N, CA, C and O atoms as a GROMACS GRO file, in nm:
protein
  520
    1MET      N    1   2.448   4.154  -1.732
    1MET     CA    2   2.342   4.145  -1.695
    1MET      C    3   2.277   4.016  -1.746
    1MET      O    4   2.187   3.956  -1.687
    2ARG      N    5   2.335   3.978  -1.867
    2ARG     CA    6   2.275   3.830  -1.926
    2ARG      C    7   2.299   3.722  -1.852
    2ARG      O    8   2.227   3.623  -1.839
    3ARG      N    9   2.472   3.760  -1.771
    3ARG     CA   10   2.516   3.612  -1.698
    3ARG      C   11   2.425   3.615  -1.608
    3ARG      O   12   2.347   3.520  -1.602
    4LEU      N   13   2.413   3.729  -1.513
    4LEU     CA   14   2.316   3.722  -1.378
    4LEU      C   15   2.198   3.654  -1.416
    4LEU      O   16   2.170   3.563  -1.338
    5LEU      N   17   2.134   3.664  -1.492
    5LEU     CA   18   1.990   3.577  -1.551
    5LEU      C   19   1.995   3.441  -1.592
    5LEU      O   20   1.903   3.360  -1.582
    6LYS      N   21   2.103   3.423  -1.636
    6LYS     CA   22   2.148   3.247  -1.636
    6LYS      C   23   2.181   3.198  -1.499
    6LYS      O   24   2.116   3.110  -1.442
    7ILE      N   25   2.269   3.250  -1.455
    7ILE     CA   26   2.325   3.189  -1.296
    7ILE      C   27   2.174   3.178  -1.235
    7ILE      O   28   2.156   3.079  -1.164
    8ILE      N   29   2.084   3.247  -1.249
    8ILE     CA   30   1.981   3.286  -1.134
    8ILE      C   31   1.863   3.186  -1.164
    8ILE      O   32   1.789   3.149  -1.073
    9ALA      N   33   1.843   3.130  -1.336
    9ALA     CA   34   1.769   3.102  -1.447
    9ALA      C   35   1.808   2.901  -1.365
    9ALA      O   36   1.722   2.823  -1.325
   10ILE      N   37   1.967   2.877  -1.368
   10ILE     CA   38   2.004   2.734  -1.369
   10ILE      C   39   2.013   2.725  -1.184
   10ILE      O   40   2.067   2.628  -1.132
   11SER      N   41   1.975   2.797  -1.128
   11SER     CA   42   1.984   2.814  -0.944
   11SER      C   43   1.872   2.751  -0.935
   11SER      O   44   1.844   2.648  -0.873
   12ILE      N   45   1.778   2.850  -1.033
   12ILE     CA   46   1.616   2.792  -0.952
   12ILE      C   47   1.572   2.648  -1.041
   12ILE      O   48   1.512   2.558  -0.981
   13GLY      N   49   1.600   2.636  -1.156
   13GLY     CA   50   1.557   2.556  -1.289
   13GLY      C   51   1.606   2.408  -1.204
   13GLY      O   52   1.519   2.332  -1.161
   14VAL      N   53   1.750   2.378  -1.185
   14VAL     CA   54   1.758   2.266  -1.166
   14VAL      C   55   1.719   2.232  -1.012
   14VAL      O   56   1.712   2.110  -1.003
   15PRO      N   57   1.698   2.279  -0.919
   15PRO     CA   58   1.619   2.221  -0.826
   15PRO      C   59   1.494   2.139  -0.838
   15PRO      O   60   1.458   2.027  -0.804
   16ILE      N   61   1.434   2.265  -0.917
   16ILE     CA   62   1.303   2.243  -0.964
   16ILE      C   63   1.274   2.114  -1.059
   16ILE      O   64   1.172   2.046  -1.069
   17LEU      N   65   1.400   2.106  -1.127
   17LEU     CA   66   1.382   1.975  -1.248
   17LEU      C   67   1.411   1.853  -1.155
   17LEU      O   68   1.359   1.748  -1.192
   18LEU      N   69   1.500   1.848  -1.018
   18LEU     CA   70   1.559   1.733  -0.967
   18LEU      C   71   1.416   1.729  -0.822
   18LEU      O   72   1.427   1.652  -0.726
   19LEU      N   73   1.358   1.775  -0.830
   19LEU     CA   74   1.237   1.811  -0.723
   19LEU      C   75   1.105   1.692  -0.836
   19LEU      O   76   1.043   1.598  -0.787
   20ILE      N   77   1.096   1.731  -0.967
   20ILE     CA   78   0.999   1.688  -1.060
   20ILE      C   79   1.036   1.531  -1.079
   20ILE      O   80   0.964   1.435  -1.109
   21GLY      N   81   1.172   1.539  -1.051
   21GLY     CA   82   1.197   1.370  -1.107
   21GLY      C   83   1.205   1.290  -0.991
   21GLY      O   84   1.180   1.170  -0.995
   22CYS      N   85   1.239   1.352  -0.888
   22CYS     CA   86   1.184   1.248  -0.739
   22CYS      C   87   1.058   1.251  -0.714
   22CYS      O   88   1.024   1.149  -0.653
   23VAL      N   89   0.941   1.348  -0.740
   23VAL     CA   90   0.826   1.302  -0.758
   23VAL      C   91   0.769   1.195  -0.889
   23VAL      O   92   0.670   1.126  -0.914
   24ALA      N   93   0.869   1.222  -0.936
   24ALA     CA   94   0.814   1.108  -1.098
   24ALA      C   95   0.871   1.004  -1.043
   24ALA      O   96   0.784   0.919  -1.057
   25VAL      N   97   0.968   0.949  -0.984
   25VAL     CA   98   1.037   0.801  -0.948
   25VAL      C   99   0.976   0.785  -0.845
   25VAL      O  100   1.002   0.670  -0.810
   26ASP      N  101   0.871   0.859  -0.731
   26ASP     CA  102   0.794   0.795  -0.646
   26ASP      C  103   0.687   0.754  -0.704
   26ASP      O  104   0.629   0.656  -0.657
   27ARG      N  105   0.632   0.824  -0.826
   27ARG     CA  106   0.491   0.748  -0.845
   27ARG      C  107   0.495   0.638  -0.966
   27ARG      O  108   0.386   0.613  -1.016
   28ILE      N  109   0.572   0.591  -1.002
   28ILE     CA  110   0.628   0.445  -1.033
   28ILE      C  111   0.606   0.357  -0.974
   28ILE      O  112   0.578   0.255  -1.038
   29PRO      N  113   0.606   0.350  -0.817
   29PRO     CA  114   0.605   0.243  -0.714
   29PRO      C  115   0.455   0.240  -0.680
   29PRO      O  116   0.385   0.142  -0.653
   30TYR      N  117   0.419   0.390  -0.688
   30TYR     CA  118   0.266   0.396  -0.647
   30TYR      C  119   0.143   0.349  -0.733
   30TYR      O  120   0.034   0.308  -0.693
   31PHE      N  121   0.191   0.366  -0.869
   31PHE     CA  122   0.081   0.278  -0.981
   31PHE      C  123   0.107   0.157  -0.984
   31PHE      O  124   0.023   0.095  -1.049
   32ARG      N  125   0.223   0.067  -0.924
   32ARG     CA  126   0.241  -0.060  -0.949
   32ARG      C  127   0.163  -0.127  -0.805
   32ARG      O  128   0.140  -0.248  -0.796
   33ALA      N  129   0.127  -0.027  -0.697
   33ALA     CA  130   0.081  -0.135  -0.586
   33ALA      C  131  -0.042  -0.076  -0.595
   33ALA      O  132  -0.118  -0.140  -0.522
   34LYS      N  133  -0.116   0.042  -0.666
   34LYS     CA  134  -0.219   0.046  -0.651
   34LYS      C  135  -0.343  -0.040  -0.699
   34LYS      O  136  -0.350  -0.063  -0.820
   35PRO      N  137  -0.426  -0.081  -0.628
   35PRO     CA  138  -0.511  -0.192  -0.679
   35PRO      C  139  -0.585  -0.161  -0.820
   35PRO      O  140  -0.576  -0.039  -0.831
   36PRO      N  141  -0.633  -0.198  -0.900
   36PRO     CA  142  -0.735  -0.194  -1.006
   36PRO      C  143  -0.886  -0.189  -0.945
   36PRO      O  144  -0.921  -0.244  -0.840
   37ARG      N  145  -0.960  -0.120  -1.021
   37ARG     CA  146  -1.118  -0.183  -0.973
   37ARG      C  147  -1.160  -0.300  -0.970
   37ARG      O  148  -1.270  -0.311  -0.915
   38SER      N  149  -1.102  -0.419  -1.018
   38SER     CA  150  -1.128  -0.529  -1.036
   38SER      C  151  -1.132  -0.574  -0.862
   38SER      O  152  -1.229  -0.616  -0.799
   39VAL      N  153  -1.008  -0.552  -0.818
   39VAL     CA  154  -0.984  -0.623  -0.652
   39VAL      C  155  -1.107  -0.554  -0.585
   39VAL      O  156  -1.138  -0.436  -0.583
   40VAL      N  157  -1.161  -0.652  -0.535
   40VAL     CA  158  -1.314  -0.645  -0.502
   40VAL      C  159  -1.321  -0.747  -0.342
   40VAL      O  160  -1.392  -0.717  -0.246
   41ASP      N  161  -1.223  -0.874  -0.349
   41ASP     CA  162  -1.226  -0.937  -0.282
   41ASP      C  163  -1.100  -0.977  -0.267
   41ASP      O  164  -1.019  -0.909  -0.330
   42VAL      N  165  -1.040  -1.100  -0.179
   42VAL     CA  166  -0.914  -1.187  -0.155
   42VAL      C  167  -0.875  -1.255  -0.254
   42VAL      O  168  -0.754  -1.271  -0.273
   43SER      N  169  -0.942  -1.294  -0.314
   43SER     CA  170  -0.905  -1.408  -0.433
   43SER      C  171  -0.881  -1.334  -0.560
   43SER      O  172  -0.792  -1.369  -0.637
   44SER      N  173  -0.968  -1.220  -0.588
   44SER     CA  174  -0.903  -1.117  -0.690
   44SER      C  175  -0.773  -1.040  -0.672
   44SER      O  176  -0.692  -1.022  -0.763
   45CYS      N  177  -0.761  -0.997  -0.546
   45CYS     CA  178  -0.650  -0.927  -0.492
   45CYS      C  179  -0.522  -1.031  -0.514
   45CYS      O  180  -0.413  -0.983  -0.544
   46LEU      N  181  -0.536  -1.169  -0.499
   46LEU     CA  182  -0.405  -1.247  -0.516
   46LEU      C  183  -0.391  -1.285  -0.651
   46LEU      O  184  -0.279  -1.317  -0.692
   47ALA      N  185  -0.499  -1.287  -0.733
   47ALA     CA  186  -0.512  -1.289  -0.857
   47ALA      C  187  -0.405  -1.186  -0.941
   47ALA      O  188  -0.326  -1.209  -1.032
   48TRP      N  189  -0.448  -1.032  -0.845
   48TRP     CA  190  -0.378  -0.948  -0.922
   48TRP      C  191  -0.245  -0.930  -0.904
   48TRP      O  192  -0.159  -0.917  -0.992
   49LEU      N  193  -0.228  -0.932  -0.770
   49LEU     CA  194  -0.081  -0.916  -0.692
   49LEU      C  195   0.005  -1.040  -0.771
   49LEU      O  196   0.121  -1.017  -0.806
   50LYS      N  197  -0.048  -1.157  -0.795
   50LYS     CA  198   0.064  -1.235  -0.812
   50LYS      C  199   0.152  -1.346  -0.728
   50LYS      O  200   0.163  -1.469  -0.732
   51LYS      N  201   0.221  -1.222  -0.634
   51LYS     CA  202   0.337  -1.296  -0.551
   51LYS      C  203   0.299  -1.175  -0.458
   51LYS      O  204   0.343  -1.060  -0.458
   52PRO      N  205   0.201  -1.238  -0.376
   52PRO     CA  206   0.153  -1.126  -0.237
   52PRO      C  207   0.260  -1.160  -0.130
   52PRO      O  208   0.300  -1.276  -0.132
   53LYS      N  209   0.322  -1.063  -0.018
   53LYS     CA  210   0.440  -1.094   0.074
   53LYS      C  211   0.378  -1.171   0.183
   53LYS      O  212   0.396  -1.291   0.205
   54ASP      N  213   0.305  -1.090   0.249
   54ASP     CA  214   0.265  -1.204   0.367
   54ASP      C  215   0.089  -1.181   0.409
   54ASP      O  216   0.038  -1.092   0.342
   55ALA      N  217   0.031  -1.223   0.471
   55ALA     CA  218  -0.115  -1.224   0.514
   55ALA      C  219  -0.134  -1.192   0.650
   55ALA      O  220  -0.060  -1.262   0.718
   56TYR      N  221  -0.227  -1.090   0.739
   56TYR     CA  222  -0.216  -1.085   0.865
   56TYR      C  223  -0.384  -1.109   0.906
   56TYR      O  224  -0.478  -1.100   0.827
   57ARG      N  225  -0.390  -1.137   1.027
   57ARG     CA  226  -0.544  -1.132   1.082
   57ARG      C  227  -0.501  -1.038   1.155
   57ARG      O  228  -0.383  -1.031   1.188
   58ILE      N  229  -0.619  -0.927   1.202
   58ILE     CA  230  -0.605  -0.826   1.251
   58ILE      C  231  -0.787  -0.825   1.338
   58ILE      O  232  -0.895  -0.858   1.289
   59ILE      N  233  -0.756  -0.778   1.463
   59ILE     CA  234  -0.852  -0.776   1.534
   59ILE      C  235  -0.863  -0.657   1.602
   59ILE      O  236  -0.778  -0.622   1.684
   60SER      N  237  -0.975  -0.580   1.574
   60SER     CA  238  -0.951  -0.449   1.614
   60SER      C  239  -1.113  -0.394   1.634
   60SER      O  240  -1.206  -0.407   1.554
   61GLY      N  241  -1.114  -0.334   1.755
   61GLY     CA  242  -1.252  -0.298   1.822
   61GLY      C  243  -1.397  -0.451   1.787
   61GLY      O  244  -1.510  -0.429   1.743
   62GLY      N  245  -1.346  -0.575   1.820
   62GLY     CA  246  -1.375  -0.639   1.842
   62GLY      C  247  -1.446  -0.675   1.714
   62GLY      O  248  -1.543  -0.750   1.723
   63ASN      N  249  -1.403  -0.623   1.574
   63ASN     CA  250  -1.420  -0.710   1.481
   63ASN      C  251  -1.285  -0.774   1.392
   63ASN      O  252  -1.168  -0.745   1.417
   64THR      N  253  -1.314  -0.835   1.320
   64THR     CA  254  -1.190  -0.936   1.259
   64THR      C  255  -1.172  -0.868   1.125
   64THR      O  256  -1.266  -0.824   1.060
   65TYR      N  257  -1.045  -0.863   1.088
   65TYR     CA  258  -1.009  -0.790   0.941
   65TYR      C  259  -0.886  -0.863   0.922
   65TYR      O  260  -0.807  -0.906   1.007
   66TYR      N  261  -0.882  -0.874   0.759
   66TYR     CA  262  -0.752  -0.964   0.687
   66TYR      C  263  -0.661  -0.840   0.668
   66TYR      O  264  -0.686  -0.725   0.703
   67GLN      N  265  -0.546  -0.892   0.603
   67GLN     CA  266  -0.472  -0.752   0.529
   67GLN      C  267  -0.368  -0.871   0.427
   67GLN      O  268  -0.323  -0.976   0.474
   68ILE      N  269  -0.345  -0.824   0.283
   68ILE     CA  270  -0.243  -0.900   0.202
   68ILE      C  271  -0.139  -0.793   0.187
   68ILE      O  272  -0.172  -0.685   0.137
   69THR      N  273  -0.014  -0.817   0.227
   69THR     CA  274   0.089  -0.707   0.202
   69THR      C  275   0.159  -0.775   0.055
   69THR      O  276   0.186  -0.891   0.024
   70GLY      N  277   0.173  -0.631  -0.022
   70GLY     CA  278   0.194  -0.671  -0.158
   70GLY      C  279   0.336  -0.588  -0.184
   70GLY      O  280   0.386  -0.576  -0.072
   71PRO      N  281   0.410  -0.534  -0.268
   71PRO     CA  282   0.558  -0.455  -0.288
   71PRO      C  283   0.483  -0.323  -0.279
   71PRO      O  284   0.374  -0.276  -0.311
   72ALA      N  285   0.638  -0.274  -0.200
   72ALA     CA  286   0.580  -0.108  -0.145
   72ALA      C  287   0.540  -0.022  -0.242
   72ALA      O  288   0.591  -0.019  -0.354
   73GLY      N  289   0.456   0.044  -0.208
   73GLY     CA  290   0.406   0.187  -0.332
   73GLY      C  291   0.462   0.285  -0.307
   73GLY      O  292   0.400   0.386  -0.341
   74ARG      N  293   0.583   0.306  -0.247
   74ARG     CA  294   0.670   0.440  -0.260
   74ARG      C  295   0.805   0.376  -0.258
   74ARG      O  296   0.846   0.265  -0.224
   75PHE      N  297   0.861   0.485  -0.308
   75PHE     CA  298   1.009   0.483  -0.322
   75PHE      C  299   1.096   0.444  -0.215
   75PHE      O  300   1.171   0.347  -0.230
   76ALA      N  301   1.092   0.514  -0.101
   76ALA     CA  302   1.155   0.539   0.019
   76ALA      C  303   1.032   0.502   0.128
   76ALA      O  304   0.991   0.562   0.227
   77SER      N  305   0.995   0.386   0.070
   77SER     CA  306   0.902   0.374   0.192
   77SER      C  307   0.906   0.267   0.331
   77SER      O  308   0.948   0.151   0.326
   78SER      N  309   0.864   0.320   0.425
   78SER     CA  310   0.919   0.230   0.574
   78SER      C  311   0.833   0.111   0.568
   78SER      O  312   0.852   0.045   0.670
   79GLY      N  313   0.764   0.067   0.506
   79GLY     CA  314   0.632  -0.034   0.513
   79GLY      C  315   0.598  -0.099   0.371
   79GLY      O  316   0.636  -0.033   0.275
   80LEU      N  317   0.550  -0.185   0.351
   80LEU     CA  318   0.471  -0.269   0.203
   80LEU      C  319   0.366  -0.227   0.174
   80LEU      O  320   0.298  -0.211   0.275
   81ALA      N  321   0.304  -0.192   0.065
   81ALA     CA  322   0.162  -0.188   0.060
   81ALA      C  323   0.080  -0.244   0.120
   81ALA      O  324   0.112  -0.362   0.111
   82GLY      N  325  -0.028  -0.234   0.189
   82GLY     CA  326  -0.109  -0.316   0.238
   82GLY      C  327  -0.249  -0.308   0.212
   82GLY      O  328  -0.292  -0.193   0.220
   83TYR      N  329  -0.352  -0.414   0.177
   83TYR     CA  330  -0.470  -0.479   0.116
   83TYR      C  331  -0.572  -0.498   0.227
   83TYR      O  332  -0.524  -0.593   0.290
   84THR      N  333  -0.673  -0.467   0.282
   84THR     CA  334  -0.738  -0.472   0.380
   84THR      C  335  -0.874  -0.506   0.333
   84THR      O  336  -0.948  -0.456   0.248
   85PHE      N  337  -0.888  -0.627   0.430
   85PHE     CA  338  -1.052  -0.693   0.342
   85PHE      C  339  -1.120  -0.729   0.520
   85PHE      O  340  -1.060  -0.748   0.626
   86ASP      N  341  -1.254  -0.727   0.490
   86ASP     CA  342  -1.368  -0.744   0.625
   86ASP      C  343  -1.328  -0.891   0.654
   86ASP      O  344  -1.229  -0.949   0.610
   87SER      N  345  -1.422  -0.939   0.733
   87SER     CA  346  -1.418  -1.090   0.794
   87SER      C  347  -1.488  -1.167   0.697
   87SER      O  348  -1.505  -1.285   0.726
   88ARG      N  349  -1.536  -1.124   0.580
   88ARG     CA  350  -1.572  -1.190   0.485
   88ARG      C  351  -1.509  -1.216   0.341
   88ARG      O  352  -1.551  -1.285   0.248
   89GLY      N  353  -1.370  -1.122   0.354
   89GLY     CA  354  -1.305  -1.124   0.273
   89GLY      C  355  -1.327  -1.015   0.160
   89GLY      O  356  -1.267  -1.031   0.054
   90HIS      N  357  -1.426  -0.887   0.181
   90HIS     CA  358  -1.422  -0.796   0.090
   90HIS      C  359  -1.337  -0.696   0.098
   90HIS      O  360  -1.303  -0.641   0.202
   91PHE      N  361  -1.293  -0.666  -0.031
   91PHE     CA  362  -1.184  -0.537  -0.003
   91PHE      C  363  -1.265  -0.410   0.002
   91PHE      O  364  -1.345  -0.351  -0.070
   92ILE      N  365  -1.188  -0.388   0.161
   92ILE     CA  366  -1.224  -0.238   0.235
   92ILE      C  367  -1.159  -0.111   0.208
   92ILE      O  368  -1.219  -0.004   0.212
   93GLY      N  369  -0.990  -0.128   0.170
   93GLY     CA  370  -0.914  -0.024   0.156
   93GLY      C  371  -0.785  -0.069   0.129
   93GLY      O  372  -0.758  -0.189   0.120
   94TRP      N  373  -0.679   0.046   0.112
   94TRP     CA  374  -0.560  -0.032   0.097
   94TRP      C  375  -0.470   0.134   0.127
   94TRP      O  376  -0.507   0.252   0.124
   95SER      N  377  -0.328   0.059   0.160
   95SER     CA  378  -0.215   0.146   0.261
   95SER      C  379  -0.138   0.174   0.147
   95SER      O  380  -0.128   0.066   0.088
   96ILE      N  381  -0.071   0.269   0.078
   96ILE     CA  382   0.069   0.254   0.021
   96ILE      C  383   0.158   0.214   0.132
   96ILE      O  384   0.256   0.151   0.093
   97ASP      N  385   0.151   0.232   0.258
   97ASP     CA  386   0.291   0.228   0.300
   97ASP      C  387   0.229   0.197   0.450
   97ASP      O  388   0.161   0.276   0.516
   98ILE      N  389   0.261   0.089   0.481
   98ILE     CA  390   0.197   0.018   0.604
   98ILE      C  391   0.271   0.074   0.728
   98ILE      O  392   0.227   0.095   0.841
   99GLY      N  393   0.365   0.087   0.691
   99GLY     CA  394   0.478   0.144   0.807
   99GLY      C  395   0.455   0.286   0.856
   99GLY      O  396   0.471   0.319   0.973
  100ASP      N  397   0.407   0.389   0.734
  100ASP     CA  398   0.366   0.492   0.770
  100ASP      C  399   0.207   0.576   0.793
  100ASP      O  400   0.162   0.682   0.837
  101PHE      N  401   0.170   0.467   0.738
  101PHE     CA  402  -0.003   0.516   0.704
  101PHE      C  403  -0.083   0.387   0.709
  101PHE      O  404  -0.096   0.299   0.624
  102LYS      N  405  -0.130   0.398   0.827
  102LYS     CA  406  -0.217   0.326   0.900
  102LYS      C  407  -0.362   0.336   0.829
  102LYS      O  408  -0.443   0.418   0.872
  103GLU      N  409  -0.397   0.250   0.715
  103GLU     CA  410  -0.528   0.277   0.680
  103GLU      C  411  -0.604   0.133   0.642
  103GLU      O  412  -0.543   0.030   0.672
  104PRO      N  413  -0.705   0.124   0.592
  104PRO     CA  414  -0.837   0.194   0.651
  104PRO      C  415  -0.867   0.249   0.810
  104PRO      O  416  -0.892   0.167   0.898
  105ALA      N  417  -0.863   0.350   0.830
  105ALA     CA  418  -0.860   0.416   0.984
  105ALA      C  419  -0.937   0.335   1.060
  105ALA      O  420  -0.917   0.350   1.180
  106GLU      N  421  -1.007   0.266   1.036
  106GLU     CA  422  -1.144   0.184   1.143
  106GLU      C  423  -1.047   0.059   1.129
  106GLU      O  424  -1.091  -0.033   1.197
  107VAL      N  425  -0.962   0.036   1.081
  107VAL     CA  426  -0.914  -0.115   1.111
  107VAL      C  427  -0.780  -0.118   1.219
  107VAL      O  428  -0.760  -0.222   1.282
  108PHE      N  429  -0.697  -0.007   1.237
  108PHE     CA  430  -0.622   0.050   1.329
  108PHE      C  431  -0.617   0.124   1.426
  108PHE      O  432  -0.528   0.204   1.456
  109GLU      N  433  -0.724   0.097   1.484
  109GLU     CA  434  -0.754   0.167   1.618
  109GLU      C  435  -0.640   0.173   1.700
  109GLU      O  436  -0.530   0.179   1.643
  110ASP      N  437  -0.647   0.173   1.860
  110ASP     CA  438  -0.546   0.189   1.957
  110ASP      C  439  -0.504   0.035   1.984
  110ASP      O  440  -0.396  -0.022   1.998
  111ASP      N  441  -0.640  -0.007   1.984
  111ASP     CA  442  -0.641  -0.133   2.080
  111ASP      C  443  -0.621  -0.291   1.932
  111ASP      O  444  -0.647  -0.407   1.964
  112ALA      N  445  -0.580  -0.260   1.805
  112ALA     CA  446  -0.565  -0.324   1.722
  112ALA      C  447  -0.459  -0.430   1.775
  112ALA      O  448  -0.380  -0.390   1.861
  113ARG      N  449  -0.453  -0.548   1.737
  113ARG     CA  450  -0.389  -0.662   1.733
  113ARG      C  451  -0.383  -0.734   1.597
  113ARG      O  452  -0.486  -0.771   1.540
  114ARG      N  453  -0.239  -0.756   1.538
  114ARG     CA  454  -0.206  -0.784   1.403
  114ARG      C  455  -0.110  -0.849   1.410
  114ARG      O  456   0.000  -0.800   1.434
  115GLU      N  457  -0.140  -1.044   1.378
  115GLU     CA  458  -0.084  -1.138   1.384
  115GLU      C  459  -0.060  -1.202   1.226
  115GLU      O  460  -0.138  -1.180   1.133
  116LYS      N  461   0.043  -1.270   1.216
  116LYS     CA  462   0.063  -1.326   1.075
  116LYS      C  463   0.006  -1.455   1.032
  116LYS      O  464   0.049  -1.546   1.104
  117ILE      N  465  -0.056  -1.486   0.962
  117ILE     CA  466  -0.133  -1.611   0.901
  117ILE      C  467  -0.006  -1.625   0.789
  117ILE      O  468   0.101  -1.570   0.764
  118SER      N  469  -0.088  -1.730   0.742
  118SER     CA  470  -0.003  -1.785   0.652
  118SER      C  471  -0.164  -1.795   0.529
  118SER      O  472  -0.278  -1.807   0.573
  119LEU      N  473  -0.130  -1.786   0.374
  119LEU     CA  474  -0.206  -1.755   0.263
  119LEU      C  475  -0.331  -1.861   0.269
  119LEU      O  476  -0.446  -1.816   0.264
  120ASP      N  477  -0.312  -1.986   0.278
  120ASP     CA  478  -0.388  -2.105   0.313
  120ASP      C  479  -0.498  -2.056   0.429
  120ASP      O  480  -0.616  -2.058   0.395
  121GLU      N  481  -0.463  -2.013   0.567
  121GLU     CA  482  -0.550  -1.985   0.669
  121GLU      C  483  -0.624  -1.864   0.634
  121GLU      O  484  -0.735  -1.842   0.683
  122LEU      N  485  -0.550  -1.761   0.526
  122LEU     CA  486  -0.644  -1.659   0.496
  122LEU      C  487  -0.778  -1.694   0.434
  122LEU      O  488  -0.887  -1.656   0.477
  123LYS      N  489  -0.751  -1.786   0.308
  123LYS     CA  490  -0.836  -1.843   0.184
  123LYS      C  491  -0.926  -1.882   0.258
  123LYS      O  492  -1.040  -1.840   0.236
  124MET      N  493  -0.904  -1.967   0.359
  124MET     CA  494  -1.003  -2.047   0.428
  124MET      C  495  -1.100  -1.980   0.562
  124MET      O  496  -1.215  -1.996   0.602
  125ALA      N  497  -0.990  -1.904   0.601
  125ALA     CA  498  -1.125  -1.781   0.718
  125ALA      C  499  -1.217  -1.696   0.649
  125ALA      O  500  -1.305  -1.638   0.713
  126VAL      N  501  -1.202  -1.673   0.456
  126VAL     CA  502  -1.300  -1.577   0.426
  126VAL      C  503  -1.332  -1.708   0.325
  126VAL      O  504  -1.311  -1.678   0.208
  127GLY      N  505  -1.376  -1.844   0.344
  127GLY     CA  506  -1.429  -1.898   0.260
  127GLY      C  507  -1.389  -1.907   0.156
  127GLY      O  508  -1.480  -1.930   0.077
  128GLN      N  509  -1.272  -1.898   0.101
  128GLN     CA  510  -1.220  -1.956  -0.046
  128GLN      C  511  -1.145  -2.093  -0.021
  128GLN      O  512  -1.092  -2.118   0.086
  129GLN      N  513  -1.145  -2.177  -0.127
  129GLN     CA  514  -1.061  -2.274  -0.152
  129GLN      C  515  -0.874  -2.218  -0.111
  129GLN      O  516  -0.808  -2.120  -0.145
  130PRO      N  517  -0.853  -2.311  -0.044
  130PRO     CA  518  -0.663  -2.275  -0.040
  130PRO      C  519  -0.624  -2.306  -0.133
  130PRO      O  520  -0.504  -2.294  -0.157
   0.00000   0.00000   0.00000
């Protein structure tokens, strides 16, 4: 009977420990990608990110938005983390994985067009020094 209980405990315990480990490993990139409260505009985001990947202009529903991408926010993500700003450069939201999660939703409507721009173009578009 003891042997049976030991086998059951191991067969249940090992998968649970593996699941906990996978979740823990996935949280590390999340906390690195999550912007601090000090990120309120493009310049504070660039200062926090230090090495942004790319910048984009997004035209959606007649409005213009900007996005900066940074390191992926998930261990097995399909895209980078994305930090989105309104036309004046104010931070409006972020996505842990722009490949899977198109957030903020108001920016990524069906008619949204996304074009890559340089960081200098982004800074000039929101009224900051390149």
